Backbone bond lengths (Angstrom), bond angles and torsions (degrees), N, CA, C in turn:
res aa  C-N    CA-C-N  psi(-1)  N-CA   C-N-CA  omega(-1)  CA-C   N-CA-C  phi
1 M - - - 1.443 - - 1.591 104.67 -
2 C 1.309 113.08 138.87 1.451 123.00 174.05 1.525 109.67 -106.43
3 L 1.313 114.72 149.56 1.461 122.19 179.52 1.507 110.21 -132.98
4 A 1.275 118.46 124.78 1.447 123.24 174.49 1.536 106.99 -112.13
5 V 1.305 117.00 136.64 1.423 123.87 -172.32 1.588 108.92 -111.13
6 P 1.291 117.54 130.65 1.470 121.03 175.58 1.528 109.83 -65.77
7 M 1.304 117.13 131.31 1.480 122.44 174.70 1.510 107.11 -141.90
8 R 1.347 114.25 156.34 1.486 118.87 178.69 1.546 109.91 -103.48
9 L 1.335 115.77 133.45 1.448 121.86 178.30 1.495 111.62 -70.82
10 M 1.337 117.98 123.62 1.471 120.46 -176.90 1.528 109.77 -105.95
11 E 1.323 119.52 -32.11 1.463 122.09 178.11 1.549 105.61 -147.14
12 I 1.275 115.01 150.08 1.481 121.98 172.43 1.518 111.65 -133.33
13 N 1.328 115.98 127.31 1.419 120.15 -179.99 1.574 106.05 -134.01
14 G 1.324 114.92 94.70 1.454 120.10 -175.09 1.501 110.00 68.04
15 A 1.302 116.49 -124.22 1.505 124.09 -178.11 1.500 112.46 -90.37
16 V 1.337 116.79 -0.87 1.483 120.40 -178.44 1.476 109.13 -114.56
17 A 1.316 116.32 135.25 1.451 123.47 178.40 1.501 110.86 -128.30
18 V 1.327 116.26 158.37 1.448 121.51 172.14 1.576 104.88 -106.25
19 A 1.345 114.69 122.54 1.434 120.75 179.87 1.513 108.57 -114.81
20 E 1.345 115.46 152.09 1.472 122.03 -175.10 1.468 111.24 -131.95
21 L 1.383 114.03 141.96 1.441 123.38 171.92 1.503 109.31 -143.89
22 S 1.312 119.41 117.91 1.485 124.16 175.68 1.565 108.94 56.39
23 G 1.284 119.56 38.39 1.454 122.10 175.28 1.519 114.48 89.58
24 V 1.354 114.98 -10.95 1.481 119.19 -179.07 1.551 107.76 -94.48
25 T 1.319 117.11 128.63 1.414 120.38 175.60 1.534 114.69 -109.45
26 R 1.258 117.10 147.87 1.459 125.30 177.64 1.504 111.78 -139.57
27 K 1.329 114.59 148.31 1.488 118.02 173.41 1.530 106.52 -85.72
28 V 1.321 114.21 131.91 1.501 118.81 -178.22 1.496 105.91 -134.47
29 R 1.372 114.57 151.15 1.459 121.01 177.07 1.542 108.71 -86.30
30 V 1.335 116.96 141.44 1.454 120.66 -179.28 1.566 108.82 -119.34
31 D 1.309 115.83 22.56 1.523 119.87 -177.53 1.556 110.64 -57.66
32 L 1.315 118.49 -32.69 1.452 120.45 -175.88 1.519 113.97 -79.26
33 L 1.274 117.89 -8.83 1.481 122.44 -175.65 1.501 108.97 -114.95
34 S 1.302 119.80 107.88 1.452 123.19 -177.52 1.523 112.84 -73.57
35 D 1.335 116.99 -24.14 1.449 120.43 -178.13 1.525 118.05 -117.26
36 A 1.358 116.33 28.88 1.415 121.05 -179.07 1.535 111.79 -68.15
37 A 1.314 117.50 136.45 1.475 121.34 -178.60 1.530 109.64 -136.23
38 V 1.305 116.09 154.37 1.467 119.77 175.01 1.503 109.29 -56.55
39 G 1.320 113.45 133.77 1.483 120.91 179.08 1.510 111.83 100.49
40 D 1.354 117.00 -15.49 1.498 119.48 177.58 1.515 111.07 -69.77
41 F 1.308 114.20 147.70 1.470 120.32 168.29 1.500 107.38 -92.99
42 V 1.338 114.42 136.74 1.477 119.13 -178.80 1.518 106.81 -133.86
43 L 1.369 116.67 158.43 1.443 120.63 171.75 1.559 104.68 -95.24
44 V 1.366 114.04 126.45 1.459 120.02 -179.05 1.523 108.93 -109.11
45 H 1.349 114.29 129.21 1.473 119.78 174.91 1.516 108.31 -135.59
46 A 1.296 115.28 122.45 1.460 119.74 177.24 1.481 116.10 57.21
47 G 1.400 115.50 35.93 1.429 120.30 -179.28 1.472 116.90 83.50
48 L 1.335 116.67 3.96 1.496 121.29 -178.72 1.504 109.72 -116.87
49 A 1.322 117.86 131.26 1.466 120.35 169.75 1.550 106.76 -77.27
50 I 1.313 117.34 113.51 1.474 118.51 -171.51 1.486 112.68 -99.62
51 S 1.325 120.19 -17.89 1.469 122.46 176.91 1.514 110.45 -166.78
52 K 1.343 113.96 153.36 1.458 119.27 174.82 1.528 108.55 -90.29
53 I 1.312 114.49 145.82 1.492 121.21 175.83 1.435 108.98 -133.69
54 D 1.369 118.83 161.40 1.443 120.53 178.76 1.559 108.57 -84.26
55 A 1.313 116.00 167.73 1.471 121.19 -177.61 1.501 111.05 -61.84
56 R 1.277 119.74 -38.52 1.476 122.07 -179.86 1.512 111.09 -61.87
57 E 1.328 115.19 -47.37 1.484 118.48 -179.64 1.539 110.05 -66.06
58 A 1.328 117.29 -35.94 1.478 119.01 177.32 1.554 110.15 -61.10
59 E 1.334 115.94 -49.11 1.438 119.86 -177.62 1.514 113.01 -64.17
60 E 1.315 117.38 -36.98 1.543 122.60 176.97 1.463 108.28 -63.02
61 T 1.354 117.23 -47.89 1.467 120.96 -177.62 1.568 109.91 -63.64
62 L 1.339 115.67 -45.94 1.486 116.57 177.19 1.476 114.26 -60.72
63 A 1.345 117.70 -35.59 1.472 120.13 177.04 1.512 112.19 -65.30
64 L 1.310 117.23 -36.04 1.439 122.81 179.99 1.564 108.23 -69.09
65 L 1.324 115.60 -41.56 1.471 120.59 179.86 1.511 110.01 -64.35
66 R 1.341 117.36 -45.02 1.470 121.61 177.48 1.506 110.16 -60.05
67 G 1.334 117.95 -42.54 1.458 120.05 176.59 1.500 114.32 -59.44
68 L 1.358 117.65 -36.86 1.399 120.31 177.12 1.544 110.20 -66.96
69 I 1.285 117.06 -42.05 1.479 121.02 177.98 1.517 111.38 -59.45
70 D 1.333 117.64 -39.62 1.459 122.42 178.70 1.508 113.48 -64.67
71 E 1.362 115.01 -25.25 1.465 118.87 179.52 1.513 114.70 -79.82
72 I 1.330 118.07 -12.86 1.446 122.72 -176.72 1.586 107.14 -70.62
73 P 1.334 115.40 122.59 1.534 117.96 178.48 1.510 110.85 -64.77
74 R 1.266 114.67 138.94 1.461 120.91 178.12 1.470 111.15 -113.21
């Protein structure tokens, strides 16, 4: 199973961007997205931004992921 995580692009420098989620930043490649811009939400998988998504879809996906985390027995 593969998992792509929604992140917001904070900086773009050529083919490398800085993406953020919940205060955590990561460098990601944006080679696959010809129209990536700062502020866009993207799905990130294995260090690659694989598609753009709108803010509503990003929030819905993050809510689902948070719900899964809450289901993990501690």
